[in-house]
C-alpha atoms as one frame of an Amber mdcrd trajectory, in Angstrom:
protein
  -0.921 113.687  73.047   0.609 113.570  76.314   3.950 115.999  76.769   7.147
 114.344  76.925   9.224 114.468  80.129  12.155 116.793  77.807   9.365 119.522
  77.267   8.240 119.638  80.953  11.641 120.291  81.692  12.174 122.851  78.785
   9.424 124.604  80.441  10.702 124.710  83.640  13.813 126.201  82.143  11.391
 129.130  81.453  11.283 130.340  84.975  14.391 128.917  86.318  15.877 131.567
  83.975  13.471 134.407  84.677  12.267 133.572  88.414  15.344 131.511  89.594
  17.671 134.296  88.334  16.485 137.489  87.087  13.732 138.071  89.280  15.019
 136.312  92.051  18.250 139.000  91.809  16.469 141.941  91.594  13.747 140.737
  94.257  16.458 140.174  96.659  19.481 141.883  95.579  18.535 144.575  94.043
  17.348 146.992  97.074  20.637 146.609  98.943  22.754 146.723  95.782  21.038
 149.931  94.353  21.572 151.865  98.105  24.899 150.076  99.552  26.939 149.351
  96.265  25.552 151.660  93.137  24.757 154.346  95.254  21.434 155.793  94.926
  19.806 157.149  97.589  16.696 155.502  99.726  14.318 157.916  97.439  15.867
 157.553  94.140  15.701 153.640  95.009  11.962 153.814  96.221  11.259 155.848
  92.904  13.142 153.423  90.623  11.472 150.420  91.840   7.945 151.761  91.743
   7.996 153.766  88.520   9.763 151.108  86.334   7.386 148.556  87.724   4.446
 150.213  87.562   4.976 151.173  83.864   4.937 147.621  83.464   1.520 147.196
  84.912   0.734 149.049  81.585   2.860 147.223  79.227   2.324 143.797  80.457
  -1.472 143.693  79.195  -0.388 145.175  75.876   2.286 142.814  75.543  -0.332
 139.816  76.655  -2.817 141.502  73.611   0.226 141.353  71.079   1.243 138.007
  71.964  -2.157 136.297  71.304  -2.024 138.097  68.016   1.143 136.851  66.976
   1.775 134.141  63.846   5.026 132.526  63.449   6.278 129.400  62.109   7.502
 129.051  65.480   3.826 129.382  66.855   2.183 131.726  68.693   4.180 132.621
  72.178   7.574 130.661  71.585   8.916 133.227  69.189   9.085 135.700  72.013
  11.210 133.436  73.941  13.489 132.315  71.380  14.483 135.694  70.187  14.271
 137.710  73.447  16.628 135.441  75.165  19.931 136.895  74.570  18.247 141.026
  74.846  17.076 139.276  78.434  20.359 138.056  79.603  22.441 141.394  78.119
  20.113 144.121  79.760  20.338 142.103  83.323  24.034 142.199  83.135  24.414
 145.927  82.185  22.117 146.776  85.291  24.324 145.106  87.938  27.199 146.959
  86.037  28.161 150.539  88.258  29.827 153.228  86.147  31.730 155.550  86.764
  29.570 158.567  87.074  28.350 161.419  89.776  24.960 160.988  91.249  22.968
 162.579  88.371  24.667 160.271  85.827  24.289 156.876  88.165  20.218 158.043
  88.284  19.979 158.226  84.528  21.868 154.947  84.090  19.706 153.026  86.771
  16.312 154.597  85.780  17.032 154.060  81.731  18.501 150.200  82.597  15.615
 149.167  85.101  13.086 150.362  82.875  14.534 148.605  79.786  14.825 145.525
  81.664  11.514 145.588  82.449  10.199 145.948  78.936  12.497 142.870  78.136
  11.321 140.900  80.749   7.573 141.476  79.695   8.171 140.704  76.257   9.847
 137.474  77.184   7.496 136.611  80.434   4.190 137.171  79.516   4.446 135.023
  76.133   5.978 132.303  78.706   3.255 132.127  80.783   0.737 131.629  78.158
   2.311 128.890  76.810   0.819 127.026  79.502  -2.301 127.511  77.517  -1.881
 126.040  74.416   0.639 123.199  75.467  -2.375 121.084  76.663  -6.044 121.061
  77.420  -5.581 118.472  80.301  -6.166 119.971  83.628  -4.052 117.619  85.558
  -1.408 118.512  82.929  -1.935 121.726  83.484  -1.203 121.129  86.818   2.226
 119.325  86.345   3.389 121.857  84.184   2.849 124.787  86.636   4.527 122.136
  89.200   7.804 121.496  87.105   7.707 125.650  86.221   7.630 126.094  90.158
  10.292 123.424  90.630  12.572 125.079  88.048  12.245 128.711  89.366  12.905
 127.692  93.156  15.868 125.191  92.046  17.442 127.524  90.048  16.758 130.303
  92.694  18.345 128.107  95.291  21.685 127.502  93.505  21.899 131.098  92.766
  21.170 132.271  95.985  23.256 129.533  97.615  26.577 130.439  95.689  26.395
 133.819  95.795  28.353 135.201  98.423  30.980 132.009  97.868  31.178 133.198
  93.986  31.512 137.057  95.465  34.735 135.861  97.274  35.673 134.239  94.015
  35.499 137.128  92.050  36.797 139.260  94.646  37.569 142.895  94.037  35.196
 145.862  94.894  31.511 144.935  95.345  30.976 147.001  92.419  33.290 144.401
  90.625  31.761 141.842  92.107  28.034 141.965  91.262  29.651 143.454  87.577
  30.968 139.789  87.083  27.908 137.986  88.427  25.808 139.962  86.470  27.419
 138.895  83.185  27.596 134.902  84.223  23.853 135.089  85.395  22.715 136.838
  82.158  24.234 134.570  80.071  22.693 131.270  82.071  19.148 133.170  82.141
  19.655 133.667  78.299  20.571 130.143  77.585  17.733 128.597  79.575  15.170
 131.157  78.028  16.275 129.921  74.428  16.210 126.352  75.587  12.436 126.720
  76.625  11.580 128.283  73.493  13.087 125.531  71.616  12.255 122.808  73.252
   8.480 123.243  74.284   5.387 122.940  71.863   1.879 124.451  70.960  -0.673
 121.801  70.706  -3.583 123.816  70.827  -4.472 127.210  68.068  -5.801 130.150
  69.807  -9.180 131.078  69.022  -8.303 134.751  67.625 -10.087 137.816  67.500
 -10.496 138.860  63.796  -8.761 142.109  64.319  -7.634 144.260  67.490 -10.167
 145.947  69.693  -9.968 147.012  73.188 -12.917 144.750  74.142 -10.810 142.043
  75.607  -9.483 144.757  77.865 -13.288 145.675  79.327 -14.073 142.120  79.486
 -11.492 141.486  81.774 -13.143 143.978  84.175 -16.300 141.805  83.953 -14.422
 138.724  84.517 -15.104 138.211  88.770 -12.378 134.957  88.510  -9.960 137.180
  87.156 -10.384 140.117  89.222 -10.193 138.109  92.515  -7.467 136.097  90.979
  -5.122 138.784  90.197  -5.818 140.546  93.917  -4.571 137.318  95.092  -1.466
 137.229  92.733  -1.090 140.867  93.852  -0.884 140.143  97.334   1.139 137.100
  96.978   3.872 139.108  95.844   3.710 141.638  98.423   4.030 138.909 100.939
   7.176 137.838  98.812   8.196 141.280  98.343   8.458 142.787 101.617  10.507
 139.529 102.865  13.007 139.658  99.929  13.678 143.034  99.687  14.205 143.532
 103.322  16.399 140.449 103.723  19.637 141.968 102.836  19.335 144.941 105.427
  18.120 142.081 108.125  21.432 140.298 108.171  23.185 143.391 107.467  21.740
 145.906 110.499  19.516 143.728 112.888  22.257 140.637 112.802  25.729 143.095
 112.404  26.336 141.279 109.074  27.201 137.908 107.676  26.813 134.595 110.089
  29.172 131.880 109.766  28.535 128.637 111.478  30.594 125.680 110.981  32.175
 127.229 107.877  28.827 127.894 106.484  28.543 131.691 105.749  24.806 132.805
 105.978  24.492 136.035 104.389  20.896 137.580 103.024  21.036 135.255  99.997
  21.880 131.804 101.424  19.280 133.090 104.532  16.956 132.890 101.938  17.861
 129.879  99.921  16.941 127.813 102.821  13.409 129.035 101.760  14.073 128.396
  98.068  14.951 124.706  98.841  11.610 124.291 100.686   9.514 125.936  98.145
  11.088 123.904  95.211  10.107 120.743  97.440   6.509 121.540  98.202   6.238
 123.011  94.848   6.549 119.590  93.415   4.270 118.243  96.201   1.875 120.896
  95.187  -0.521 118.645  92.798  -0.649 115.615  95.210  -1.752 118.398  97.788
  -4.399 119.687  96.173  -5.786 116.130  94.961  -5.769 115.248  98.802  -7.375
 118.603  99.769  -9.765 118.458  97.136  -9.493 121.629  95.048  -7.055 124.735
  94.187  -8.682 127.061  96.713  -8.891 124.769  99.237  -4.948 124.075  98.943
  -4.247 127.486  98.531  -6.284 128.236 101.859  -4.106 126.063 103.441  -1.296
 127.560 102.317  -1.855 131.125 103.093  -2.460 129.872 106.710   0.746 128.705
 107.165   2.255 131.708 105.786   0.509 133.630 107.899   1.271 131.898 111.139
   4.875 131.504 110.236   4.980 135.670 109.641   3.296 136.288 113.324   6.356
 133.696 115.002   9.257 135.227 113.235   8.211 138.665 115.343   8.670 136.902
 118.796  12.338 135.636 117.527  15.255 137.584 119.013  16.907 139.914 117.329
  20.292 138.163 117.441  22.578 135.840 115.688  22.376 133.269 118.280  19.093
 132.558 116.972  20.041 132.307 113.179  18.757 128.503 112.981  15.612 129.449
 114.581  15.092 132.276 112.424  15.781 129.891 109.530  13.377 127.102 110.496
  10.471 130.006 110.428  11.709 130.779 106.827  11.403 127.298 106.115   7.791
 126.906 107.537   6.638 130.141 105.908   8.404 128.381 102.592   6.176 125.539
 102.722   2.953 127.590 102.324   4.414 129.278  99.395   5.653 126.347  97.773
   2.343 124.943  97.935   0.523 128.264  96.446   2.655 128.851  94.069   1.804
 126.114  91.121  -1.769 126.754  91.744  -1.854 130.679  91.013  -0.577 130.234
  87.566  -3.023 127.013  86.819  -5.806 129.031  88.364  -5.195 131.331  85.645
  -5.206 128.760  83.334  -8.843 128.482  84.619  -9.481 131.713  84.431  -8.586
 131.857  80.654 -11.032 128.803  79.851 -13.403 130.376  81.496 -13.167 133.787
  79.537 -12.577 131.846  76.117 -15.774 129.975  76.677 -17.877 133.297  77.742
 -16.295 135.285  75.178 -15.926 133.339  72.401 -12.372 134.671  71.488  -9.096
 133.669  73.216  -7.425 136.436  75.522  -4.840 133.810  77.089  -2.306 136.191
  76.433  -3.698 139.165  78.042  -4.970 137.018  81.108  -1.381 135.526  81.925
  -0.200 138.720  81.611  -2.204 140.230  84.080  -0.011 137.558  86.325   3.392
 138.954  85.641   1.580 142.115  85.815   0.428 141.274  89.339   4.036 139.852
  90.603   5.368 143.558  89.217   2.753 145.547  90.822   2.991 143.711  94.176
   7.159 143.630  94.175   7.067 147.308  92.810   5.115 148.722  95.574   6.501
 146.249  98.399   9.972 146.945  96.977   9.309 150.846  97.367   7.798 150.778
 100.694  10.210 148.812 102.003  13.095 151.812 100.929  10.421 154.422 102.259
   9.719 152.797 105.493  13.728 152.361 106.132  14.162 155.879 105.463  11.464
 157.300 107.804  13.245 154.876 110.466  16.709 156.567 109.907  18.465 155.039
 106.987  19.939 157.386 104.946  22.274 156.414 101.524  23.857 157.959  98.364
  26.425 158.889  96.645  29.454 161.403  97.429  29.146 164.216  94.635  33.290
 164.649  95.004  34.437 161.203  95.051  31.490 159.234  93.515  31.561 156.561
  96.657  28.736 155.475  98.175  27.434 156.662 101.810  25.062 154.998 104.303
  24.182 156.426 107.432  21.974 155.097 110.092  20.677 158.088 111.854  18.798
 155.877 114.861  19.569 152.089 114.832  17.069 150.908 117.173  13.991 152.076
 114.968  15.854 150.935 111.851  16.043 147.546 112.895  12.589 147.487 114.741
  11.118 148.651 110.975  13.088 145.595 109.154  11.967 143.209 111.771   8.502
 144.220 111.436   8.806 144.469 107.058   9.778 140.760 107.806   7.019 139.475
 109.898   3.968 141.545 110.754   3.284 143.128 106.962   3.539 139.996 105.363
   1.061 138.213 107.873  -1.330 141.276 107.249  -1.068 140.323 103.328  -1.314
 136.648 104.284  -4.645 137.413 106.192  -6.087 139.468 103.138  -5.377 136.357
 100.789  -7.224 134.260 102.913 -10.208 136.918 102.299  -9.904 137.311  98.718
  -9.929 133.022  98.213 -13.209 133.103 100.057 -14.770 135.615  97.323 -12.862
 133.688  94.516 -15.808 131.772  92.600 -14.048 128.869  90.403 -14.586 125.681
  92.564 -11.772 123.404  90.737
């Protein structure tokens, strides 16, 4: 029986909450928040993002295996969404709160909450991704669900990022107060979206469960060539996004010398990336039709990656001047066409890999395989976010908290060097990653 429209909307709400709010804010706002608002040093910020997300490289596959063996009246994967919704929103809100502590206290608070956030996010998002494998067996319908998912994520990302500077003005007060209030509001919305997803979706297929827990499914992964190549591709897509998102705030703040106002529109770093979000939303919806027109998911992915590579190289040659802001935005839009086209394909291809594994091994490892998708997301974001902080530190960016006053201090020792580094992180680095995606796609063996 075909899925109802309301179920597709419900599934979209899951990634609207996780991808469009929590992960989007964590990817775009957190690097600048931790160095310029919270008061961590560049080294602490880099280490925090790296350690916490690499921790998830271990917990994600474990969560996938646990989710595959869950049995309840709500199903296999849905209970994790239903009961994980409130913890997800609460921990997210606490993470955007700046306590009145010294450097050591802030470090402990940030590390503890960030690690907890990664655990809660994993407990919700791995089962969410795995739902796609049990809601339908129809390949076209899987593509539709993936498309709805991406449209939901990008639509909510668009609303979140576009409204961010205006909500900050509305809240008023210090930046610390603004982020704390917005964290509570956005955390509440994320919790409601996650809960709605768990309640509106249905699990129609029963996973072929292993009789007992074993490490064989983990070993089988590394004998699964499609999984290996797709996981590497997933890591690269998140490297591509991670570099751009993590450095966008610094690009507006230091290369363009703050927010740019054009005809009353405030273009800060969140609004700057919002143009990409709405483009991703549109082309994420067009991705299934584009894939049918091209002939295969792999070919469609390759075209999308080529668009990303060309746009990234082109951005490097745009003058570093606020007068060119609309040219920069146009380039962001072009790159986002590629991102929007390949984003739904990635999750649909994970469903193909899960089907391949079930056919080859005789038991379902859907949760485990989809967990590698979130693992790739976090691994790519972890390394790229940490590298952004480290590269900026090498270029001459220094941040920290004054031990006496508790105030955040930012110093630029070499402005030209920092600006060049920011520009390259937004353009040349992603272009190299897009080229690597094209190479890996040539080796990916599933031809669907």
